[in-house]
Every structure is written in C-alpha cells, then in structure tokens.
PyMOL Python script that loads the backbone (N, CA, C, O; Angstrom):
from pymol import cmd

cmd.read_pdbstr("""\
ATOM      1  N   MET A   1       0.848  -1.172   0.000  1.00  0.00           N
ATOM      2  CA  MET A   1       0.000   0.000   0.000  1.00  0.00           C
ATOM      3  C   MET A   1       0.890   1.230   0.000  1.00  0.00           C
ATOM      4  O   MET A   1       1.705   1.409   0.905  1.00  0.00           O
ATOM      5  N   SER A   2       0.741   2.075  -1.004  1.00  0.00           N
ATOM      6  CA  SER A   2       1.599   3.253  -1.118  1.00  0.00           C
ATOM      7  C   SER A   2       0.828   4.539  -0.833  1.00  0.00           C
ATOM      8  O   SER A   2       1.168   5.602  -1.354  1.00  0.00           O
ATOM      9  N   TYR A   3      -0.188   4.440  -0.022  1.00  0.00           N
ATOM     10  CA  TYR A   3      -0.957   5.626   0.355  1.00  0.00           C
ATOM     11  C   TYR A   3      -1.417   5.457   1.794  1.00  0.00           C
ATOM     12  O   TYR A   3      -1.493   4.339   2.305  1.00  0.00           O
ATOM     13  N   THR A   4      -1.726   6.581   2.447  1.00  0.00           N
ATOM     14  CA  THR A   4      -2.190   6.516   3.825  1.00  0.00           C
ATOM     15  C   THR A   4      -3.705   6.344   3.851  1.00  0.00           C
ATOM     16  O   THR A   4      -4.386   6.568   2.851  1.00  0.00           O
ATOM     17  N   ILE A   5      -4.205   5.951   4.985  1.00  0.00           N
ATOM     18  CA  ILE A   5      -5.654   5.794   5.136  1.00  0.00           C
ATOM     19  C   ILE A   5      -6.348   7.142   4.931  1.00  0.00           C
ATOM     20  O   ILE A   5      -7.420   7.208   4.331  1.00  0.00           O
ATOM     21  N   LYS A   6      -5.737   8.200   5.426  1.00  0.00           N
ATOM     22  CA  LYS A   6      -6.317   9.536   5.256  1.00  0.00           C
ATOM     23  C   LYS A   6      -6.402   9.900   3.774  1.00  0.00           C
ATOM     24  O   LYS A   6      -7.421  10.421   3.322  1.00  0.00           O
ATOM     25  N   GLU A   7      -5.346   9.630   3.023  1.00  0.00           N
ATOM     26  CA  GLU A   7      -5.351   9.915   1.581  1.00  0.00           C
ATOM     27  C   GLU A   7      -6.436   9.108   0.870  1.00  0.00           C
ATOM     28  O   GLU A   7      -7.160   9.629   0.021  1.00  0.00           O
ATOM     29  N   ARG A   8      -6.535   7.829   1.231  1.00  0.00           N
ATOM     30  CA  ARG A   8      -7.559   6.976   0.633  1.00  0.00           C
ATOM     31  C   ARG A   8      -8.952   7.508   0.929  1.00  0.00           C
ATOM     32  O   ARG A   8      -9.784   7.616   0.029  1.00  0.00           O
ATOM     33  N   ASN A   9      -9.206   7.840   2.189  1.00  0.00           N
ATOM     34  CA  ASN A   9     -10.522   8.325   2.579  1.00  0.00           C
ATOM     35  C   ASN A   9     -10.884   9.612   1.863  1.00  0.00           C
ATOM     36  O   ASN A   9     -12.013   9.771   1.400  1.00  0.00           O
ATOM     37  N   GLU A  10      -9.927  10.536   1.770  1.00  0.00           N
ATOM     38  CA  GLU A  10     -10.188  11.801   1.082  1.00  0.00           C
ATOM     39  C   GLU A  10     -10.471  11.572  -0.399  1.00  0.00           C
ATOM     40  O   GLU A  10     -11.363  12.202  -0.968  1.00  0.00           O
ATOM     41  N   ALA A  11      -9.720  10.680  -1.018  1.00  0.00           N
ATOM     42  CA  ALA A  11      -9.929  10.391  -2.438  1.00  0.00           C
ATOM     43  C   ALA A  11     -11.294   9.760  -2.675  1.00  0.00           C
ATOM     44  O   ALA A  11     -11.988  10.123  -3.625  1.00  0.00           O
ATOM     45  N   VAL A  12     -11.686   8.818  -1.821  1.00  0.00           N
ATOM     46  CA  VAL A  12     -12.987   8.164  -1.966  1.00  0.00           C
ATOM     47  C   VAL A  12     -14.113   9.187  -1.829  1.00  0.00           C
ATOM     48  O   VAL A  12     -15.080   9.154  -2.591  1.00  0.00           O
ATOM     49  N   MET A  13     -13.991  10.086  -0.871  1.00  0.00           N
ATOM     50  CA  MET A  13     -15.033  11.096  -0.677  1.00  0.00           C
ATOM     51  C   MET A  13     -15.094  12.065  -1.859  1.00  0.00           C
ATOM     52  O   MET A  13     -16.181  12.480  -2.262  1.00  0.00           O
ATOM     53  N   LEU A  14     -13.941  12.427  -2.416  1.00  0.00           N
ATOM     54  CA  LEU A  14     -13.929  13.309  -3.585  1.00  0.00           C
ATOM     55  C   LEU A  14     -14.548  12.623  -4.801  1.00  0.00           C
ATOM     56  O   LEU A  14     -15.312  13.239  -5.543  1.00  0.00           O
ATOM     57  N   ILE A  15     -14.224  11.373  -4.999  1.00  0.00           N
ATOM     58  CA  ILE A  15     -14.783  10.625  -6.128  1.00  0.00           C
ATOM     59  C   ILE A  15     -16.300  10.525  -5.979  1.00  0.00           C
ATOM     60  O   ILE A  15     -17.038  10.714  -6.946  1.00  0.00           O
ATOM     61  N   ALA A  16     -16.758  10.231  -4.771  1.00  0.00           N
ATOM     62  CA  ALA A  16     -18.194  10.125  -4.526  1.00  0.00           C
ATOM     63  C   ALA A  16     -18.899  11.458  -4.793  1.00  0.00           C
ATOM     64  O   ALA A  16     -20.056  11.480  -5.214  1.00  0.00           O
ATOM     65  N   ALA A  17     -18.206  12.551  -4.549  1.00  0.00           N
ATOM     66  CA  ALA A  17     -18.772  13.884  -4.775  1.00  0.00           C
ATOM     67  C   ALA A  17     -18.643  14.323  -6.234  1.00  0.00           C
ATOM     68  O   ALA A  17     -19.110  15.398  -6.610  1.00  0.00           O
ATOM     69  N   GLY A  18     -18.003  13.482  -7.052  1.00  0.00           N
ATOM     70  CA  GLY A  18     -17.833  13.818  -8.464  1.00  0.00           C
ATOM     71  C   GLY A  18     -16.692  14.779  -8.732  1.00  0.00           C
ATOM     72  O   GLY A  18     -16.665  15.455  -9.760  1.00  0.00           O
ATOM     73  N   LYS A  19     -15.749  14.836  -7.800  1.00  0.00           N
ATOM     74  CA  LYS A  19     -14.619  15.767  -7.924  1.00  0.00           C
ATOM     75  C   LYS A  19     -13.281  15.037  -7.961  1.00  0.00           C
ATOM     76  O   LYS A  19     -12.321  15.450  -7.311  1.00  0.00           O
ATOM     77  N   ALA A  20     -13.227  13.964  -8.715  1.00  0.00           N
ATOM     78  CA  ALA A  20     -12.004  13.164  -8.802  1.00  0.00           C
ATOM     79  C   ALA A  20     -10.879  13.982  -9.425  1.00  0.00           C
ATOM     80  O   ALA A  20     -11.074  14.670 -10.428  1.00  0.00           O
ATOM     81  N   ASP A  21      -9.694  13.895  -8.812  1.00  0.00           N
ATOM     82  CA  ASP A  21      -8.501  14.565  -9.328  1.00  0.00           C
ATOM     83  C   ASP A  21      -7.660  13.523 -10.050  1.00  0.00           C
ATOM     84  O   ASP A  21      -7.022  12.684  -9.414  1.00  0.00           O
ATOM     85  N   LEU A  22      -7.658  13.574 -11.366  1.00  0.00           N
ATOM     86  CA  LEU A  22      -6.990  12.538 -12.160  1.00  0.00           C
ATOM     87  C   LEU A  22      -5.515  12.830 -12.415  1.00  0.00           C
ATOM     88  O   LEU A  22      -4.918  12.212 -13.296  1.00  0.00           O
ATOM     89  N   ASN A  23      -4.920  13.742 -11.680  1.00  0.00           N
ATOM     90  CA  ASN A  23      -3.510  14.079 -11.896  1.00  0.00           C
ATOM     91  C   ASN A  23      -2.560  13.036 -11.316  1.00  0.00           C
ATOM     92  O   ASN A  23      -1.456  12.860 -11.831  1.00  0.00           O
ATOM     93  N   ASN A  24      -2.960  12.353 -10.270  1.00  0.00           N
ATOM     94  CA  ASN A  24      -2.094  11.364  -9.632  1.00  0.00           C
ATOM     95  C   ASN A  24      -2.537   9.956 -10.035  1.00  0.00           C
ATOM     96  O   ASN A  24      -3.187   9.253  -9.261  1.00  0.00           O
ATOM     97  N   ILE A  25      -2.183   9.566 -11.230  1.00  0.00           N
ATOM     98  CA  ILE A  25      -2.651   8.313 -11.810  1.00  0.00           C
ATOM     99  C   ILE A  25      -2.142   7.106 -11.022  1.00  0.00           C
ATOM    100  O   ILE A  25      -2.886   6.145 -10.828  1.00  0.00           O
ATOM    101  N   ALA A  26      -0.899   7.137 -10.568  1.00  0.00           N
ATOM    102  CA  ALA A  26      -0.347   6.009  -9.815  1.00  0.00           C
ATOM    103  C   ALA A  26      -1.150   5.772  -8.534  1.00  0.00           C
ATOM    104  O   ALA A  26      -1.396   4.624  -8.163  1.00  0.00           O
ATOM    105  N   PHE A  27      -1.550   6.827  -7.871  1.00  0.00           N
ATOM    106  CA  PHE A  27      -2.364   6.717  -6.660  1.00  0.00           C
ATOM    107  C   PHE A  27      -3.709   6.071  -6.969  1.00  0.00           C
ATOM    108  O   PHE A  27      -4.162   5.191  -6.237  1.00  0.00           O
ATOM    109  N   TYR A  28      -4.348   6.509  -8.056  1.00  0.00           N
ATOM    110  CA  TYR A  28      -5.634   5.945  -8.437  1.00  0.00           C
ATOM    111  C   TYR A  28      -5.500   4.486  -8.867  1.00  0.00           C
ATOM    112  O   TYR A  28      -6.400   3.684  -8.618  1.00  0.00           O
ATOM    113  N   GLU A  29      -4.401   4.142  -9.503  1.00  0.00           N
ATOM    114  CA  GLU A  29      -4.182   2.749  -9.879  1.00  0.00           C
ATOM    115  C   GLU A  29      -3.993   1.879  -8.637  1.00  0.00           C
ATOM    116  O   GLU A  29      -4.422   0.725  -8.617  1.00  0.00           O
ATOM    117  N   ASP A  30      -3.350   2.428  -7.600  1.00  0.00           N
ATOM    118  CA  ASP A  30      -3.231   1.700  -6.332  1.00  0.00           C
ATOM    119  C   ASP A  30      -4.603   1.478  -5.706  1.00  0.00           C
ATOM    120  O   ASP A  30      -4.899   0.383  -5.227  1.00  0.00           O
ATOM    121  N   LEU A  31      -5.438   2.514  -5.709  1.00  0.00           N
ATOM    122  CA  LEU A  31      -6.785   2.376  -5.166  1.00  0.00           C
ATOM    123  C   LEU A  31      -7.571   1.319  -5.941  1.00  0.00           C
ATOM    124  O   LEU A  31      -8.341   0.551  -5.363  1.00  0.00           O
ATOM    125  N   GLU A  32      -7.366   1.295  -7.244  1.00  0.00           N
ATOM    126  CA  GLU A  32      -8.048   0.311  -8.078  1.00  0.00           C
ATOM    127  C   GLU A  32      -7.558  -1.100  -7.753  1.00  0.00           C
ATOM    128  O   GLU A  32      -8.352  -2.041  -7.728  1.00  0.00           O
ATOM    129  N   SER A  33      -6.267  -1.251  -7.508  1.00  0.00           N
ATOM    130  CA  SER A  33      -5.729  -2.583  -7.219  1.00  0.00           C
ATOM    131  C   SER A  33      -6.267  -3.146  -5.903  1.00  0.00           C
ATOM    132  O   SER A  33      -6.268  -4.361  -5.711  1.00  0.00           O
ATOM    133  N   PHE A  34      -6.717  -2.292  -5.008  1.00  0.00           N
ATOM    134  CA  PHE A  34      -7.317  -2.726  -3.751  1.00  0.00           C
ATOM    135  C   PHE A  34      -8.844  -2.718  -3.816  1.00  0.00           C
ATOM    136  O   PHE A  34      -9.518  -2.837  -2.793  1.00  0.00           O
ATOM    137  N   ASN A  35      -9.381  -2.576  -5.032  1.00  0.00           N
ATOM    138  CA  ASN A  35     -10.822  -2.647  -5.295  1.00  0.00           C
ATOM    139  C   ASN A  35     -11.650  -1.565  -4.602  1.00  0.00           C
ATOM    140  O   ASN A  35     -12.795  -1.808  -4.220  1.00  0.00           O
ATOM    141  N   TRP A  36     -11.073  -0.372  -4.438  1.00  0.00           N
ATOM    142  CA  TRP A  36     -11.849   0.756  -3.927  1.00  0.00           C
ATOM    143  C   TRP A  36     -12.541   1.493  -5.062  1.00  0.00           C
ATOM    144  O   TRP A  36     -13.633   2.034  -4.889  1.00  0.00           O
ATOM    145  N   ILE A  37     -11.892   1.512  -6.231  1.00  0.00           N
ATOM    146  CA  ILE A  37     -12.420   2.255  -7.372  1.00  0.00           C
ATOM    147  C   ILE A  37     -12.249   1.437  -8.651  1.00  0.00           C
ATOM    148  O   ILE A  37     -11.532   0.437  -8.683  1.00  0.00           O
ATOM    149  N   VAL A  38     -12.927   1.892  -9.700  1.00  0.00           N
ATOM    150  CA  VAL A  38     -12.760   1.329 -11.038  1.00  0.00           C
ATOM    151  C   VAL A  38     -12.394   2.481 -11.957  1.00  0.00           C
ATOM    152  O   VAL A  38     -13.106   3.484 -12.020  1.00  0.00           O
ATOM    153  N   LEU A  39     -11.287   2.338 -12.669  1.00  0.00           N
ATOM    154  CA  LEU A  39     -10.861   3.349 -13.635  1.00  0.00           C
ATOM    155  C   LEU A  39     -11.374   2.941 -15.008  1.00  0.00           C
ATOM    156  O   LEU A  39     -11.194   1.801 -15.438  1.00  0.00           O
ATOM    157  N   GLN A  40     -12.004   3.867 -15.680  1.00  0.00           N
ATOM    158  CA  GLN A  40     -12.457   3.611 -17.044  1.00  0.00           C
ATOM    159  C   GLN A  40     -11.554   4.402 -17.975  1.00  0.00           C
ATOM    160  O   GLN A  40     -11.347   5.603 -17.801  1.00  0.00           O
ATOM    161  N   LYS A  41     -11.024   3.703 -18.964  1.00  0.00           N
ATOM    162  CA  LYS A  41     -10.067   4.318 -19.881  1.00  0.00           C
ATOM    163  C   LYS A  41     -10.590   4.284 -21.305  1.00  0.00           C
ATOM    164  O   LYS A  41     -11.319   3.376 -21.705  1.00  0.00           O
ATOM    165  N   GLN A  42     -10.198   5.291 -22.047  1.00  0.00           N
ATOM    166  CA  GLN A  42     -10.490   5.337 -23.476  1.00  0.00           C
ATOM    167  C   GLN A  42      -9.189   5.687 -24.175  1.00  0.00           C
ATOM    168  O   GLN A  42      -8.595   6.732 -23.907  1.00  0.00           O
ATOM    169  N   ASP A  43      -8.750   4.823 -25.063  1.00  0.00           N
ATOM    170  CA  ASP A  43      -7.470   4.980 -25.760  1.00  0.00           C
ATOM    171  C   ASP A  43      -6.311   5.119 -24.770  1.00  0.00           C
ATOM    172  O   ASP A  43      -5.368   5.874 -25.006  1.00  0.00           O
ATOM    173  N   GLY A  44      -6.396   4.379 -23.658  1.00  0.00           N
ATOM    174  CA  GLY A  44      -5.327   4.385 -22.667  1.00  0.00           C
ATOM    175  C   GLY A  44      -5.326   5.573 -21.730  1.00  0.00           C
ATOM    176  O   GLY A  44      -4.427   5.695 -20.899  1.00  0.00           O
ATOM    177  N   VAL A  45      -6.311   6.457 -21.841  1.00  0.00           N
ATOM    178  CA  VAL A  45      -6.395   7.653 -20.994  1.00  0.00           C
ATOM    179  C   VAL A  45      -7.598   7.506 -20.070  1.00  0.00           C
ATOM    180  O   VAL A  45      -8.698   7.181 -20.517  1.00  0.00           O
ATOM    181  N   ILE A  46      -7.384   7.747 -18.782  1.00  0.00           N
ATOM    182  CA  ILE A  46      -8.480   7.650 -17.819  1.00  0.00           C
ATOM    183  C   ILE A  46      -9.473   8.766 -18.096  1.00  0.00           C
ATOM    184  O   ILE A  46      -9.116   9.943 -18.143  1.00  0.00           O
ATOM    185  N   ASN A  47     -10.731   8.371 -18.278  1.00  0.00           N
ATOM    186  CA  ASN A  47     -11.745   9.395 -18.526  1.00  0.00           C
ATOM    187  C   ASN A  47     -12.883   9.341 -17.512  1.00  0.00           C
ATOM    188  O   ASN A  47     -13.773  10.191 -17.534  1.00  0.00           O
ATOM    189  N   ASN A  48     -12.861   8.336 -16.613  1.00  0.00           N
ATOM    190  CA  ASN A  48     -13.898   8.249 -15.607  1.00  0.00           C
ATOM    191  C   ASN A  48     -13.411   7.391 -14.446  1.00  0.00           C
ATOM    192  O   ASN A  48     -12.653   6.438 -14.626  1.00  0.00           O
ATOM    193  N   VAL A  49     -13.863   7.754 -13.258  1.00  0.00           N
ATOM    194  CA  VAL A  49     -13.535   7.000 -12.053  1.00  0.00           C
ATOM    195  C   VAL A  49     -14.831   6.749 -11.309  1.00  0.00           C
ATOM    196  O   VAL A  49     -15.628   7.664 -11.100  1.00  0.00           O
ATOM    197  N   GLN A  50     -15.039   5.494 -10.908  1.00  0.00           N
ATOM    198  CA  GLN A  50     -16.234   5.157 -10.148  1.00  0.00           C
ATOM    199  C   GLN A  50     -15.842   4.341  -8.926  1.00  0.00           C
ATOM    200  O   GLN A  50     -14.838   3.629  -8.933  1.00  0.00           O
ATOM    201  N   LEU A  51     -16.643   4.454  -7.886  1.00  0.00           N
ATOM    202  CA  LEU A  51     -16.420   3.668  -6.690  1.00  0.00           C
ATOM    203  C   LEU A  51     -16.964   2.259  -6.894  1.00  0.00           C
ATOM    204  O   LEU A  51     -17.993   2.063  -7.540  1.00  0.00           O
ATOM    205  N   THR A  52     -16.263   1.292  -6.341  1.00  0.00           N
ATOM    206  CA  THR A  52     -16.770  -0.072  -6.321  1.00  0.00           C
ATOM    207  C   THR A  52     -17.756  -0.181  -5.163  1.00  0.00           C
ATOM    208  O   THR A  52     -17.993   0.796  -4.452  1.00  0.00           O
ATOM    209  N   TYR A  53     -18.325  -1.356  -4.973  1.00  0.00           N
ATOM    210  CA  TYR A  53     -19.221  -1.568  -3.836  1.00  0.00           C
ATOM    211  C   TYR A  53     -18.488  -1.246  -2.530  1.00  0.00           C
ATOM    212  O   TYR A  53     -19.039  -0.585  -1.650  1.00  0.00           O
ATOM    213  N   ALA A  54     -17.244  -1.718  -2.411  1.00  0.00           N
ATOM    214  CA  ALA A  54     -16.454  -1.464  -1.199  1.00  0.00           C
ATOM    215  C   ALA A  54     -16.184   0.028  -1.029  1.00  0.00           C
ATOM    216  O   ALA A  54     -16.220   0.545   0.087  1.00  0.00           O
ATOM    217  N   GLY A  55     -15.912   0.717  -2.134  1.00  0.00           N
ATOM    218  CA  GLY A  55     -15.681   2.153  -2.080  1.00  0.00           C
ATOM    219  C   GLY A  55     -16.925   2.917  -1.668  1.00  0.00           C
ATOM    220  O   GLY A  55     -16.844   3.872  -0.895  1.00  0.00           O
ATOM    221  N   LYS A  56     -18.079   2.500  -2.181  1.00  0.00           N
ATOM    222  CA  LYS A  56     -19.346   3.141  -1.798  1.00  0.00           C
ATOM    223  C   LYS A  56     -19.648   2.897  -0.328  1.00  0.00           C
ATOM    224  O   LYS A  56     -20.123   3.791   0.372  1.00  0.00           O
ATOM    225  N   ASP A  57     -19.370   1.683   0.137  1.00  0.00           N
ATOM    226  CA  ASP A  57     -19.594   1.366   1.545  1.00  0.00           C
ATOM    227  C   ASP A  57     -18.675   2.196   2.435  1.00  0.00           C
ATOM    228  O   ASP A  57     -19.105   2.718   3.464  1.00  0.00           O
ATOM    229  N   LEU A  58     -17.411   2.316   2.040  1.00  0.00           N
ATOM    230  CA  LEU A  58     -16.470   3.142   2.802  1.00  0.00           C
ATOM    231  C   LEU A  58     -16.948   4.592   2.834  1.00  0.00           C
ATOM    232  O   LEU A  58     -16.926   5.227   3.888  1.00  0.00           O
ATOM    233  N   ASN A  59     -17.374   5.114   1.703  1.00  0.00           N
ATOM    234  CA  ASN A  59     -17.869   6.498   1.650  1.00  0.00           C
ATOM    235  C   ASN A  59     -19.068   6.673   2.582  1.00  0.00           C
ATOM    236  O   ASN A  59     -19.157   7.670   3.299  1.00  0.00           O
ATOM    237  N   ARG A  60     -19.978   5.719   2.572  1.00  0.00           N
ATOM    238  CA  ARG A  60     -21.150   5.790   3.448  1.00  0.00           C
ATOM    239  C   ARG A  60     -20.727   5.836   4.918  1.00  0.00           C
ATOM    240  O   ARG A  60     -21.263   6.622   5.699  1.00  0.00           O
ATOM    241  N   ARG A  61     -19.766   4.992   5.288  1.00  0.00           N
ATOM    242  CA  ARG A  61     -19.280   4.978   6.688  1.00  0.00           C
ATOM    243  C   ARG A  61     -18.556   6.270   7.050  1.00  0.00           C
ATOM    244  O   ARG A  61     -18.696   6.769   8.166  1.00  0.00           O
ATOM    245  N   LEU A  62     -17.782   6.814   6.111  1.00  0.00           N
ATOM    246  CA  LEU A  62     -17.074   8.063   6.367  1.00  0.00           C
ATOM    247  C   LEU A  62     -18.063   9.217   6.546  1.00  0.00           C
ATOM    248  O   LEU A  62     -17.886  10.055   7.430  1.00  0.00           O
ATOM    249  N   LEU A  63     -19.081   9.260   5.726  1.00  0.00           N
ATOM    250  CA  LEU A  63     -20.093  10.307   5.843  1.00  0.00           C
ATOM    251  C   LEU A  63     -20.833  10.183   7.172  1.00  0.00           C
ATOM    252  O   LEU A  63     -21.114  11.185   7.829  1.00  0.00           O
ATOM    253  N   LYS A  64     -21.144   8.957   7.558  1.00  0.00           N
ATOM    254  CA  LYS A  64     -21.840   8.720   8.825  1.00  0.00           C
ATOM    255  C   LYS A  64     -20.992   9.204  10.000  1.00  0.00           C
ATOM    256  O   LYS A  64     -21.516   9.796  10.943  1.00  0.00           O
ATOM    257  N   ASN A  65     -19.687   8.954   9.945  1.00  0.00           N
ATOM    258  CA  ASN A  65     -18.791   9.369  11.015  1.00  0.00           C
ATOM    259  C   ASN A  65     -18.603  10.882  11.070  1.00  0.00           C
ATOM    260  O   ASN A  65     -18.416  11.438  12.153  1.00  0.00           O
ATOM    261  N   THR A  66     -18.648  11.548   9.935  1.00  0.00           N
ATOM    262  CA  THR A  66     -18.459  13.011   9.936  1.00  0.00           C
ATOM    263  C   THR A  66     -19.712  13.723  10.412  1.00  0.00           C
ATOM    264  O   THR A  66     -19.631  14.838  10.928  1.00  0.00           O
ATOM    265  N   ILE A  67     -20.872  13.093  10.246  1.00  0.00           N
ATOM    266  CA  ILE A  67     -22.120  13.719  10.695  1.00  0.00           C
ATOM    267  C   ILE A  67     -22.267  13.613  12.203  1.00  0.00           C
ATOM    268  O   ILE A  67     -22.802  14.525  12.834  1.00  0.00           O
ATOM    269  N   LEU A  68     -21.807  12.525  12.791  1.00  0.00           N
ATOM    270  CA  LEU A  68     -21.941  12.315  14.235  1.00  0.00           C
ATOM    271  C   LEU A  68     -21.131  13.257  15.012  1.00  0.00           C
ATOM    272  O   LEU A  68     -21.138  13.208  16.242  1.00  0.00           O
TER     273      LEU A  68
END
""", "prot")
cmd.dss("prot")
cmd.show_as("cartoon", "prot")
cmd.util.cbc("prot")
cmd.orient("prot")
C-alpha cells in the first residue's frame, strides 16, 4: 500500500462527490488494485472514475462518522 488511510478516505469522498482529481494516476491505480475504485479508460487515458461496492460502503461509513 503506497498511500495513507487519510489519503484513501479523502480520495474516496472526492470521487463520490464527483470531484475526482486525475492528476495522480499512480495513486488511483493503487486504489483500483485494492478494489476501492474502477478506472475507465479510453485509448489508454483515464476518462472516468467510479467507486466499487467497497468504495461506496467506505464512503457511506465516512459520511456517517463526519455527521456524528
């Protein structure tokens, strides 16, 4: 794992909000390898990022914790 839990959580919340930052491709590929997200590519270029079931569940738990 080449990212911190805080970085992962922030990225998942940004993706869920539709504000994915596609500048750090290696980071997003790491998240994908751990099944947090799915990268969609066209002609080898990332054009969309979506949360997996695990990513959506994590986002739901993070939102629940921030509201409490």
